[in-house]
N, C-alpha and C positions, 0 to 999 in steps of 0.2 A: 717207528711205532707200527703196530699191527694194523691190518685192514680187515674189516668184517665182511668177507665175501664180495668186496667191492661195491656193496649196496649201502646207500645212505641210511642211517638210523632215523626212524620216524619218531622224533621226540619234540613235541610242540613246546613244552615247558618243563625243564628238568626240575625235580623236587628241590626244596629248599631246606631239607633236613636229612641227617644221616645218624647212624649210631656207631659209637666206638666205645668199647669197654662197658657196654650196658648203658651208656649215657647218650641221651638224645641231644644232638648239636644242631643249632639253627643257623641258617645263612641268610644274608641280605640279598645276594645274587647267586645265580648258578648258571653256568654257560657250558654247553657242549662245545669242545674245542674244534672238533672236526666231525662232519656228518658221517664219516666212515669209521669212527672210533668210539670206544666207550670210555673216553677220558673227559673229565669235567673240571672246571675251575670254579671254586666257591669262595666268595667273600663272606667271612663269618661275622655273626653278631657277637661282639665282645661282652662278657659278663659286666653287669653294672658296677660290681665291687671288685673288679679285677686286681687292683693294687693290694686290697686287703686279702684276697684269696692267695695271691702270690706270697704275701708275708707269712700267712699261716702255713703255706707249703714248705717254707724254709724250716719251720719248727716241726712239721709233720709231713715228711716226704711221701707217706702213704696216700695222701690226698691225690697225688698225681695218678696213682694206680686206679683209684675208684672214679676219678673225674678227669680223665685225660683230655676231654674236650675243652676244659677251661684253660689248658696250657698250649693249645695249638696256636700257630701264628694267624694273623688276620686273613691271609689268603692261603688256601691249600688246593692240592690236586687230588681228585678221587678217580681211581682207575677201576671201573667195574669189571668183574669177571664176565667174559663173553660166554654165551651159550655154547656148550660143547668144548670149552677150553679149560676144563677143570685141571687137567694135568699141567698145562702151561701156567695157570694161575699159581698152582702149588710150586712149580719150578721157580717162578719169579720170586716168591717169598723165600725160597731156599737160597737163591742167588743173593738176595739182599742180605741175608744172614751171613753168608760167606764173606761178602764185601762190606760188612758193617763198619770197619775202620775207614772206608772210603765214602761212606754216606755223607752227603752235604758238600762234597768236593767234586769228584768226577762222576758221581751218580746222585740222584735225589736222596733226600733223607726220608726214611720210612718211619712214620709215627706209629703205625700199627695197622691192623685190619679192622674194617668196619663193615656196615651193611648200608647200602645205598640203593634206593628204589627196588628193594626186595632182593638184591644180589650182593654177594660178598664184594668188597672193594678194598684196594690198598689206599691208605691215606698217606699222601706224599707231599714233600715240600714243593712250593712253587718257585721256579727259577726264572728270573727275568732274562730275556734274550730272544734270539731267533734261531730256528732250525736252519741247517744248511739248505734244505729244500725251500724254505721261505725266502732266504736270501737270493737263491737262484731265480725263483719265481718273480721276485720283485726287481730283478735286474741289478741287485746290489752286489756286484761281483768284486772280490778283493783286488786291490792293485797288486801289481807284480811284487812290489817291495813288501807287501803284507802277507804274501803266500807262505813264506818260510816260517813266519811267526805262527800262522794258522796251522801249518803242518806240525810244528812243534807241540802246539796245544792238543791236537788230535792224537799225536804219538804219546804224549804224556798220559792222556786218559786211557788209551788202550794198553799202554805199557803197565799202568797201574793194575788193570784187570788181569793182565798176564801174570803179574807177581803173585796173585792169589789163585792161579790155576784156572782162570775163567777165560773161555774162548767166546768171543762175540761173533755171532753168525748172521744177525739180522741187519745187514749192511745197507739200509735205505737212508737216503739223505735226511729224512725227517726224524731219524732216530739219534741225531747228533745236534745238540743245542749249543750255540755259542753265546756265552753270557756277556753281560754288559762290560765286564772287566777283562774280556778276552779269553776266558777259560772255555774248554770244551767239556760238555757234560753228556754222558751216555744215558739214554732213556730206553725203556722197553727191554727188560732183561729176561723175558719169558722164554726166549729161544736160545739163551746162552748155554754153553756146555761147561760142565764142572769137571774138576779133577784132570785138567790138562796140564801139560808140561809148563813150568813157569820160566821158560827160556824165551827171550824176545827174538833173537836172531832166527830167521827162517820160520817164524810162527805165522799162523793164520792172521792174528791180530796185526802183525807187522805188515803183511801183504795188504790188509784191508785199509791201512793208512794210505797206501798208494792208490787204491781204488777210489777213495774219497777225494784225494787230490786230483785225480783225473777228472772227476765230475765237476770239480771247481775250475780247473784250467781250461777244459774244452769249451765251455760257454764263453769264456773270456776270449779265446782265440777267434771264435765265431763272431763275437761282438766287434772285434777289431777289423774283421773283414766285411762288416755290414756297410752297405751303400746308403747314402742319405735318403731318407724317406722309405727305406725298405726294412723288412723284418730280417731276422737272422737268416743267413744262408743255410741251406740244408746241410746237415752233418754228412760227411763222406761215408759211403757204404762201408768202407773198411773200418772206419772209426766206430760205426754202429756195431759191427761185429765184435770189435775188441771190447766195447762196453758191455754187450750182452754176455759174452763168454768170460769176462773177467770175474764176474760173480753172478750166479743165477738168480739172486734175490732182487736184481734191479727191477723196478716197478714200471708200469705203463706211464704213470705220471712223470717219472724221471725221464723216460725216453722222450716224452713230449717236450720237456724242457730243452732237449738237445735238437729238436726239430725232427725226431724220428717218430713214426707212428706205429711202431711195432707193438705186438701184444705181449711183450716180455713181462 
């Protein structure tokens, strides 16, 4: 996911309503998921006569066009357009359109564009799971026997994007979400590149799988070297260099996970 100049957003109480397709939709709760991002999770208020509405929708599908909010799931994600990121916002919508067959599997499902707190916002499906960054931060490192299965899940996701000529360039650990059923989901598509070769071997996406696996394996190696009552041993300087130069998008937060305090 993207970061907003590294500065926390000052949002005391996120709004409990948004518009989609001209319809005002109300929520019971709204939560800013990270103080550095414009991504919110909303638990919606369901219509009183939802079963009746859904019945009429089978007879008149156009109802969904005029009242899309009635057919949203109970929990959704709103990703507001950041100030000055108009081009990236438009790019993300374009990428979602190109990857439409993959929506709901390796990328979130896009229900449409809405307006939230006065700004355009993507209305996305909520996916249960943890980002790779969260797992590392919580110390929930995969066992050696699970690493291969995890690698396969990450490869399946990026290989699917490659098949549609999409190159994923924002390789931060919090941009990959591992679902409860073991699938890898890619989020934040605003910096993806379109019209790339759809060949997997030698592709940037293929190399990026190795980059992610490095970030998973290295903390585990350090944890195994940890002495009782001590924190993680500092990552060797050579390893720090490999991490920084492997992909320039490595963030300061990720460096801190490995015991490095660089400004990368």
